[in-house]
C-alpha positions in Angstrom: -140.5 4.3 -169.5 -138.1 4.2 -172.3 -135.5 6.8 -172.6 -135.1 7.5 -168.9 -131.7 8.0 -167.6 -130.6 8.4 -163.9 -129.8 11.9 -163.0 -126.9 10.7 -160.7 -124.6 8.4 -162.6 -121.3 7.2 -161.5 -118.7 9.7 -162.5 -115.7 7.8 -164.0 -112.5 9.4 -164.9 -113.5 9.9 -168.6 -116.8 11.6 -167.6 -114.8 14.0 -165.3 -112.4 14.7 -168.2 -115.3 15.6 -170.5 -116.6 18.1 -168.0 -113.3 19.4 -167.0 -112.1 20.1 -170.5 -115.4 21.8 -171.2 -115.1 24.0 -168.3 -111.4 24.9 -169.0 -112.3 25.8 -172.5 -115.2 28.1 -171.4 -113.2 29.8 -168.8 -110.3 30.4 -171.1 -112.5 32.3 -173.5 -115.1 33.9 -171.2 -112.4 35.3 -168.8 -112.2 38.1 -171.4 -115.6 39.3 -170.2 -114.3 40.1 -166.7 -113.0 43.6 -166.3 -113.5 46.6 -163.7 -115.8 48.7 -165.8 -119.3 49.1 -167.2 -121.0 50.4 -170.3 -123.6 53.2 -170.4 -126.3 50.9 -172.1 -128.9 50.8 -169.3 -126.4 49.6 -166.8 -126.1 53.0 -164.9 -129.7 53.3 -163.9 -130.6 49.6 -163.7 -127.6 48.5 -161.8 -124.9 51.1 -160.8 -127.1 53.9 -159.6 -130.2 51.9 -158.8 -131.6 53.3 -155.5 -132.8 49.8 -154.3 -130.3 47.4 -155.6 -127.1 49.3 -155.3 -127.6 49.6 -151.5 -126.8 45.9 -151.0 -129.3 46.0 -148.2 -131.6 43.0 -147.8 -134.1 45.2 -145.9 -135.5 45.9 -149.4 -136.5 42.2 -149.8 -140.1 42.7 -149.1 -140.4 45.6 -151.6 -138.5 43.6 -154.3 -140.9 40.6 -153.7 -144.3 42.3 -153.2 -143.9 45.9 -154.3 -146.3 46.3 -157.3 -146.6 50.0 -157.3 -145.6 51.8 -160.5 -142.5 53.6 -158.8 -141.1 50.2 -157.5 -141.5 48.4 -160.8 -140.1 51.3 -162.7 -137.0 51.5 -160.5 -136.5 47.8 -160.9 -136.6 47.9 -164.7 -140.4 47.9 -165.4 -140.5 44.0 -164.8 -141.2 41.6 -162.1 -138.1 39.7 -161.9 -137.4 39.2 -158.0 -134.7 36.6 -158.5 -132.7 38.8 -160.8 -133.1 41.7 -158.5 -132.0 39.7 -155.5 -128.8 38.5 -157.2 -127.8 42.0 -158.1 -128.6 43.1 -154.6 -126.4 40.3 -153.3 -123.5 41.4 -155.7 -123.5 44.8 -154.1 -123.7 43.3 -150.6 -120.6 41.1 -151.3 -118.5 43.1 -153.8 -119.8 46.7 -153.6 -118.8 48.5 -156.9 -115.9 46.2 -157.7 -117.4 45.6 -161.2 -114.9 42.7 -161.9 -116.7 40.6 -159.4 -120.1 41.4 -160.9 -118.9 40.4 -164.3 -117.3 37.2 -162.9 -120.7 36.3 -161.4 -122.3 36.8 -164.8 -119.7 34.4 -166.3 -120.1 31.8 -163.5 -123.9 31.8 -164.0 -123.4 31.4 -167.8 -120.9 28.5 -167.4 -123.3 26.8 -164.9 -126.0 27.0 -167.6 -123.5 25.6 -170.2 -122.5 22.8 -168.0 -126.2 21.8 -167.3 -126.7 22.1 -171.1 -123.9 19.6 -171.7 -125.4 17.2 -169.2 -128.8 17.6 -170.9 -127.2 17.0 -174.4 -125.5 13.9 -173.1 -128.8 12.5 -172.0 -130.6 13.6 -175.2 -127.9 12.4 -177.7 -125.8 10.0 -175.7 -122.4 10.6 -174.1 -120.5 10.8 -177.3 -118.7 13.6 -179.2 -121.9 15.2 -180.7 -123.2 16.1 -177.3 -119.9 17.6 -176.2 -119.4 19.4 -179.5 -122.9 20.8 -179.5 -122.7 22.2 -175.9 -119.3 23.6 -176.8 -120.6 25.4 -180.0 -123.4 27.0 -177.8 -120.9 28.0 -175.1 -118.5 29.7 -177.4 -121.0 31.4 -179.8 -120.3 35.2 -179.7 -124.1 35.8 -180.0 -124.2 35.2 -176.3 -121.7 38.0 -175.5 -124.5 40.6 -174.9 -126.0 38.3 -172.3 -122.8 37.7 -170.5 -120.8 40.9 -170.8 -123.7 43.2 -170.2 -124.4 43.6 -166.4 -127.9 44.8 -167.2 -128.5 41.4 -168.8 -128.0 39.4 -165.6 -131.6 38.1 -166.1 -130.5 36.2 -169.2 -127.7 34.1 -167.7 -129.6 33.5 -164.5 -132.6 32.3 -166.3 -130.5 30.1 -168.6 -129.0 28.3 -165.6 -132.4 27.6 -163.9 -134.0 26.8 -167.3 -131.3 24.2 -168.0 -131.7 22.7 -164.5 -135.4 22.4 -165.0 -135.1 20.7 -168.3 -132.5 18.3 -166.9 -134.6 17.5 -164.0 -137.6 16.9 -166.1 -135.7 14.2 -168.1 -135.4 12.0 -165.0 -138.8 12.9 -163.5 -140.5 9.7 -164.8 -138.2 7.5 -162.7 -137.5 9.8 -159.8 -140.5 11.3 -158.1 -138.5 14.0 -156.3 -137.4 15.4 -159.6 -140.8 16.7 -160.8 -141.3 19.2 -158.0 -137.7 20.3 -158.5 -138.3 20.7 -162.2 -141.3 22.9 -161.3 -139.3 24.9 -158.9 -136.5 25.5 -161.5 -139.2 26.7 -164.0 -140.4 29.2 -161.4 -137.0 30.4 -160.7 -136.1 30.7 -164.3 -139.3 32.8 -164.8 -138.5 35.0 -161.8 -135.2 35.7 -163.5 -136.6 36.5 -167.0 -140.2 36.6 -168.2 -139.5 34.9 -171.5 -139.0 31.6 -169.5 -142.7 31.2 -169.3 -142.3 29.1 -172.3 -140.4 26.3 -170.4 -143.6 24.2 -169.9 -144.0 24.2 -173.7 -140.4 22.9 -174.0 -141.1 20.1 -171.6 -143.8 18.8 -173.8 -141.6 17.7 -176.8 -139.0 16.3 -174.4 -141.8 14.1 -172.8 -143.1 12.8 -176.1 -140.0 12.6 -178.2 -137.3 11.7 -175.7 -139.0 10.0 -172.8 -141.6 8.3 -175.1 -144.3 9.1 -172.7 -147.8 7.7 -173.4 -150.1 10.6 -173.6 -153.1 8.3 -173.4 -152.4 7.7 -169.7 -154.4 9.9 -167.3 -151.3 10.1 -165.1 -149.3 11.8 -167.9 -152.0 14.6 -168.0 -152.0 15.0 -164.3 -148.2 15.8 -164.4 -149.0 19.0 -166.5 -151.5 20.6 -164.0 -148.9 22.3 -161.8 -147.0 23.5 -164.8 -150.2 24.8 -166.5 -151.0 26.6 -163.3 -147.6 28.0 -163.1 -147.8 29.1 -166.8 -151.2 30.8 -166.2 -150.1 32.7 -163.2 -146.7 33.8 -164.5 -148.2 34.9 -167.9 -150.9 37.0 -166.2 -148.5 38.6 -163.8 -146.0 39.4 -166.8 -148.9 40.8 -168.8 -150.2 42.9 -165.9 -146.8 44.5 -165.1 -146.0 44.9 -168.8 -149.2 46.7 -169.3 -148.8 48.8 -166.2 -145.3 49.8 -167.3 -146.3 50.3 -171.0 -143.8 47.7 -172.1 -145.8 46.6 -175.1 -146.1 48.5 -178.3 -148.5 48.6 -181.3 -148.5 45.5 -183.6 -146.1 46.0 -186.5 -147.5 45.6 -189.9 -151.1 45.4 -191.1 -152.8 42.1 -190.5 -151.6 38.6 -189.8 -150.0 38.0 -193.2 -147.7 41.0 -192.7 -146.8 39.9 -189.2 -145.8 36.4 -190.5 -143.8 37.9 -193.2 -142.0 40.1 -190.6 -141.4 37.2 -188.3 -140.0 35.2 -191.2 -137.6 38.0 -192.0 -136.4 38.2 -188.4 -135.9 34.4 -188.1 -134.0 34.5 -191.4 -131.7 37.2 -190.0 -131.3 35.3 -186.8 -130.3 32.3 -188.7 -127.6 34.4 -190.6 -126.2 35.8 -187.3 -125.9 32.3 -185.9 -124.2 30.8 -189.0 -122.0 33.9 -189.6 -121.5 35.9 -186.4 -119.1 38.4 -187.7 -121.5 41.5 -187.6 -123.0 41.4 -184.2 -123.9 44.7 -182.4 -125.9 46.2 -179.5 -128.6 47.5 -181.8 -129.9 46.6 -185.4 -131.9 48.4 -187.8 -135.5 47.1 -187.4 -136.5 44.9 -190.4 -139.7 45.3 -192.1 -142.1 42.8 -193.6 -140.5 41.1 -196.7 -141.8 38.8 -199.2 -142.6 35.2 -199.5 -138.9 34.4 -200.3 -138.0 35.3 -196.6 -140.3 32.6 -195.5 -138.3 29.8 -197.3 -135.8 29.1 -194.7 -138.2 29.1 -191.7 -140.6 27.0 -193.8 -137.8 24.5 -194.6 -137.0 24.2 -191.0 -140.6 23.5 -190.0 -140.8 20.9 -192.8 -137.6 19.2 -191.5 -139.1 19.2 -188.1 -142.1 17.3 -189.3 -140.2 14.9 -191.5 -137.7 14.0 -188.8 -140.4 13.1 -186.2 -140.1 9.3 -186.8 -136.5 8.9 -188.1 -134.5 11.4 -186.0 -136.8 12.6 -183.3 -134.0 14.7 -181.6 -133.8 16.8 -184.8 -137.5 17.5 -184.4 -137.0 18.2 -180.7 -134.2 20.8 -181.4 -136.2 22.5 -184.1 -139.3 22.6 -181.9 -137.1 24.0 -179.1 -135.9 26.8 -181.5 -139.3 27.9 -182.5 -141.0 27.6 -179.1 -138.4 29.6 -177.3 -138.7 32.4 -179.9 -142.4 32.9 -179.1 -142.0 35.4 -176.3 -139.8 37.7 -178.4 -141.9 37.5 -181.5 -144.9 39.6 -182.5 -147.4 37.3 -180.6 -147.1 39.9 -177.9 -145.6 43.0 -179.6 -142.6 44.3 -177.6 -140.6 47.4 -178.0 -137.4 45.7 -179.4 -137.9 43.5 -182.4 -134.3 42.0 -182.5 -131.4 41.5 -180.1 -128.7 39.2 -179.7 -129.8 38.1 -176.2 -133.1 36.9 -177.7 -131.0 34.0 -179.2 -129.7 32.7 -175.9 -132.3 29.9 -175.4 -133.4 29.4 -179.0 -129.7 28.8 -180.2 -129.5 25.8 -177.9 -132.3 24.2 -180.0 -130.6 24.7 -183.2 -127.4 23.3 -181.9 -129.3 20.2 -180.6 -131.0 19.7 -184.0 -127.6 20.0 -185.9 -125.8 17.6 -183.5 -128.7 15.1 -183.6 -128.3 15.0 -187.4 -124.6 14.3 -187.0 -125.3 11.6 -184.4 -127.7 9.9 -186.9 -124.9 9.2 -189.4 -124.8 5.5 -190.0 -122.1 3.6 -188.1 -120.6 2.4 -191.4 -119.8 6.1 -192.3 -118.6 7.4 -188.9 -114.9 6.3 -189.2 -114.6 8.3 -192.5 -116.8 11.2 -191.1 -115.1 11.3 -187.7 -111.7 12.8 -188.7 -113.2 15.4 -191.1 -115.8 16.3 -188.4 -113.2 16.6 -185.8 -111.1 19.0 -188.0 -114.1 21.1 -189.0 -115.5 21.1 -185.5 -112.2 22.2 -184.0 -111.8 25.0 -186.7 -115.2 26.2 -186.0 -114.7 26.2 -182.2 -111.4 28.3 -182.6 -113.1 30.8 -184.9 -116.1 31.2 -182.6 -113.7 31.6 -179.5 -111.8 34.3 -181.3 -114.9 36.1 -182.3 -116.2 35.9 -178.8 -113.1 37.3 -177.3 -113.2 40.2 -179.7 -116.7 40.9 -179.0 -116.1 40.7 -175.2 -113.5 43.5 -175.7 -116.1 45.6 -177.5 -118.4 45.5 -174.4 -115.7 46.9 -172.3 -116.0 50.5 -173.5 -119.1 52.5 -174.2 -117.5 54.3 -177.1 -116.1 51.0 -178.6 -119.7 49.5 -178.2 -121.4 52.1 -179.9 -118.7 52.7 -182.6 -119.2 49.0 -183.5 -123.1 49.4 -183.6 -122.6 52.4 -186.0 -120.5 50.2 -188.3 -123.3 47.6 -188.3 -126.3 49.8 -188.3 -125.2 53.2 -189.8 -128.8 54.2 -190.6 -130.0 53.9 -187.1 -130.3 57.4 -185.4 -130.2 55.9 -181.8 -126.9 54.4 -182.4 -125.4 57.8 -183.4 -127.1 59.4 -180.4 -125.7 56.9 -178.0 -122.2 57.2 -179.4 -122.3 61.0 -179.0 -123.6 60.5 -175.5 -120.7 58.2 -174.7 -118.1 60.7 -176.0 -119.8 63.6 -174.1 -119.6 61.5 -170.9 -115.9 61.0 -171.4 -115.3 64.8 -171.9 -115.0 64.7 -175.6 -117.7 67.3 -176.3 -116.5 68.3 -179.7 -116.3 64.8 -180.9 -119.8 64.3 -179.7 -121.0 67.2 -181.8 -119.0 66.0 -184.7 -120.8 62.6 -184.5 -124.2 64.3 -184.5 -123.3 66.7 -187.3 -122.1 63.9 -189.4 -125.3 62.0 -188.6 -127.3 65.0 -189.8 -125.4 65.0 -193.0 -126.1 61.2 -193.6 -129.6 60.9 -192.3 -131.1 64.3 -192.7 -133.0 66.4 -190.3 -134.1 63.4 -188.1 -135.9 64.5 -184.9 -134.0 62.3 -182.4 -130.7 63.7 -183.8 -132.0 67.2 -183.3 -133.0 66.3 -179.8 -129.6 64.9 -179.1 -127.9 67.9 -180.6 -129.9 70.3 -178.5 -129.2 68.3 -175.2 -125.4 68.2 -176.1 -125.5 72.1 -176.7 -127.2 72.5 -173.3 -124.5 70.4 -171.5 -121.8 72.4 -173.2 -123.4 75.7 -172.0 -124.7 76.9 -175.4 -128.4 77.5 -174.7 -128.9 79.9 -177.6 -127.8 77.2 -180.1 -129.8 74.5 -178.2 -133.2 76.3 -178.3 -133.8 76.2 -182.1 -132.6 72.6 -182.4 -135.0 71.4 -179.5 -137.9 73.4 -181.0 -137.3 71.9 -184.5 -137.2 68.4 -183.0 -140.6 69.1 -181.3 -142.0 70.5 -184.7 -141.2 67.2 -186.3 -142.2 65.0 -183.4 -144.2 66.6 -180.6 -143.9 63.3 -178.6 -140.2 63.6 -177.9 -140.0 63.8 -174.1 -136.3 64.7 -173.7 -136.7 67.6 -176.2 -139.6 69.0 -174.4 -138.0 68.6 -171.0 -134.8 70.2 -172.0 -136.6 73.1 -173.7 -138.8 73.7 -170.6 -135.7 73.7 -168.5 -133.8 76.0 -170.7 -136.8 78.5 -170.7 -137.0 78.3 -166.9 -133.3 79.2 -166.6 -133.9 82.2 -168.9 -136.8 83.4 -166.7 -139.4 82.7 -169.5 -141.8 81.0 -167.0 -145.0 81.3 -169.0 -143.4 79.7 -172.2 -141.8 77.0 -169.9 -145.2 76.3 -168.3 -146.8 75.8 -171.7 -144.2 73.4 -172.9 -144.1 71.4 -169.6 -147.9 71.2 -169.5 -147.9 69.8 -173.0 -145.3 67.3 -172.1 -147.2 65.9 -169.1 -150.2 65.5 -171.4 -148.4 63.6 -174.1 -146.1 61.7 -171.8 -147.9 61.2 -168.4 -145.5 58.4 -167.3 -142.4 60.5 -167.7 -141.4 61.5 -164.2 -138.9 64.2 -165.3 -141.7 65.8 -167.2 -143.8 66.2 -164.1 -140.8 67.6 -162.2 -140.1 70.2 -164.7 -143.8 71.1 -164.8 -143.8 71.5 -161.0 -140.8 73.8 -161.1 -142.6 75.9 -163.7 -145.7 76.1 -161.5 -143.5 76.9 -158.5 -141.8 79.7 -160.3 -145.2 81.1 -161.4 -146.4 81.3 -158.0 -148.5 78.2 -157.7 -146.9 76.1 -154.9 -150.1 73.8 -154.5 -150.1 72.9 -158.2 -146.3 72.4 -158.1 -146.7 70.1 -155.0 -149.2 68.0 -156.9 -146.9 67.8 -159.9 -143.9 66.8 -157.7 -146.0 64.1 -156.0 -146.9 62.7 -159.5 -143.2 62.6 -160.4 -142.4 60.8 -157.2 -145.2 58.2 -157.8 -143.4 57.4 -161.0 -139.9 57.6 -159.6 -140.0 57.5 -155.8 -136.2 57.9 -155.5 -136.0 61.0 -157.6 -133.6 63.4 -155.9 -134.8 66.3 -158.0 -138.6 65.9 -157.2 -137.9 65.0 -153.5 -135.8 68.4 -153.0 -138.4 70.3 -155.0 -141.2 69.1 -152.7 -139.3 70.8 -149.9 -139.3 74.1 -151.9 -143.1 73.8 -152.6 -143.8 73.1 -148.9 -141.6 76.0 -147.9 -143.5 78.3 -150.2 -146.8 77.2 -148.7 -145.4 78.1 -145.2 -145.3 74.5 -144.1 -141.9 74.3 -142.2 -142.4 70.7 -141.0 -143.1 69.2 -144.3 -140.3 71.2 -145.9 -137.9 69.9 -143.3 -139.0 66.4 -143.9 -138.5 66.6 -147.7 -135.2 68.3 -147.5 -133.9 65.9 -145.0 -135.0 62.9 -147.3 -133.3 64.8 -150.2 -130.0 64.7 -148.2 -130.4 60.9 -147.6 -130.5 60.5 -151.4 -127.9 63.1 -152.2 -125.9 64.1 -149.1 -124.3 67.1 -150.6 -127.4 68.7 -152.3 -127.1 72.4 -152.0 -130.8 73.3 -152.3 -131.7 71.0 -149.4 -128.7 72.4 -147.3 -129.7 75.8 -147.9 -133.4 75.1 -147.1 -132.5 73.5 -143.8 -130.1 76.2 -142.9 -132.9 78.8 -143.6 -135.2 76.9 -141.3 -132.7 76.8 -138.5 -132.0 80.5 -138.7 -135.6 81.6 -138.9 -136.7 82.4 -135.3 -136.7 79.0 -133.7 -139.3 76.4 -134.4 -141.1 77.3 -137.6 -144.4 75.7 -138.5 -147.5 76.7 -140.3 -148.8 78.5 -137.3 -145.7 80.6 -136.9 -146.2 81.9 -140.4 -150.1 82.3 -140.3 -149.8 85.8 -141.6 -148.3 84.7 -144.8 -150.6 83.6 -147.6 -149.7 80.4 -149.4 -147.6 81.3 -152.4 -146.3 84.5 -150.8 -142.9 83.2 -150.3 -140.8 83.3 -153.5 -139.7 80.1 -155.1 -136.3 78.7 -153.9 -133.3 79.6 -156.1 -132.1 76.9 -158.5 -134.8 74.3 -158.1 -133.7 70.8 -159.0 -133.8 70.0 -162.8 -131.2 68.4 -165.1 -130.6 67.9 -168.7 -132.1 64.5 -169.7 -129.6 62.4 -171.5 -131.0 58.9 -170.6 
């Protein structure tokens, strides 16, 4: 079979030097991503404070692998990514909260993927300079900083390493029978690291036809695809099931197929601009809207180049096909919540680099001497610029304030960015600066409901309930679906003893946002304070179904059980609360009350008291929702 190269080739001194220089260059640049801190962008709840992963306890293995209940999936990031979860669990088992080591693992995984990409490019393009330069361009590109520097993005670098391993093994599977099942295993591992790797079997197809020159007329060729087709079907079905269960998908953007195509063309055009000129990267972008046919010119030109290159330069066609195929999972084929993100380009960018280097490698031999020097100078300059931009971007990801300040510079019209910057400032104790950011946002963007919601929450954190209430009410007037505004307003009303009003707000919140665990908790507190412990208990159980490790709902279950006169159940819940939060005052007071109350206290000992006769415990567990 033409085009097949042995996976294990003799490693001469030159080959070792090629890989050694590549590794040294990568480590010199990406060491700037290793530091002892984290940013507030999803990392606290998904990594640092995750009640399963942060334990470092492998007794959670069965739940990670097989737990499909809503609470488990929600706790683990609303996805089924067992390999990602196990890698984070292992980090805590090995390093605890030494975040420098967590970051170092991210860098090591990324560099492993890049080294495998270099090996793949040397197979596809030959062992010359274009393969090395292409892999180096990929490795040093700052658009990958989000995937490497963000601990919550462990899935990206882990999936990249396994994806490159799978593609590399596939390239020698025609001559080495053992490589095919390993390529299948690598595909599974990549998919269990990140769902978007489900497209790997589609990437193997052009490699088989354009590089390996496989004869698709042979029945044996079709048989090779059966296990990959089965894997694709199972993983897509599982991803769709969990995604629907976790409400990961959103309504299609645009009206009709034509608008969706125009929207996707604009997204691709913007992505191409980010890759060619990566000077304005950020953690969040203003979502583009469907443009005009003009936005389709560049994507259409790439598709045309892919077709025209099929015979003359098949590796250009392979690279462009790689780019478009790997964008499918983050396109509007299945509408997802985020339309654009730097991390979405991790795998697609490798395809574009392959196409560009294939075009360079196709330059006629007679012109290579004149082109080589200029290409070396241009390539060196580009690599230096990319390295400097990557180092700068890595430093941006070291601080939450720097991260959101940069995002505000890139996307000043995006309310979520202003809100996140204010939250980062508030978390660092700069309350007045946080309010200043939100006030300036209101001046710039007007009376936007998310800004009002954030302003009200910030006022609550600063102990200004009288100023917070009108802001929260106005936010809900503009958008009744704002869960944080409704939760914080209900909490405020409860603290002021306005139980009937709080009950009305909380009931509406659970109706509009039935998957919001904090909403059920605050509703339960309102029911408890209104003298309905049975209703409160049902609400707390609903909260715990969505968030089984919620300290607040667990402690409040103890209070509801106490109100109903069930001492045994109250003791159980308060004891469980102390396991989640050893210093919790509500649980400690409740258990002390049980110990001091005439010996063993159970339902029979209090049969004379009707359910609900006991007053609600003081200070039931609720907190301002800033997440």
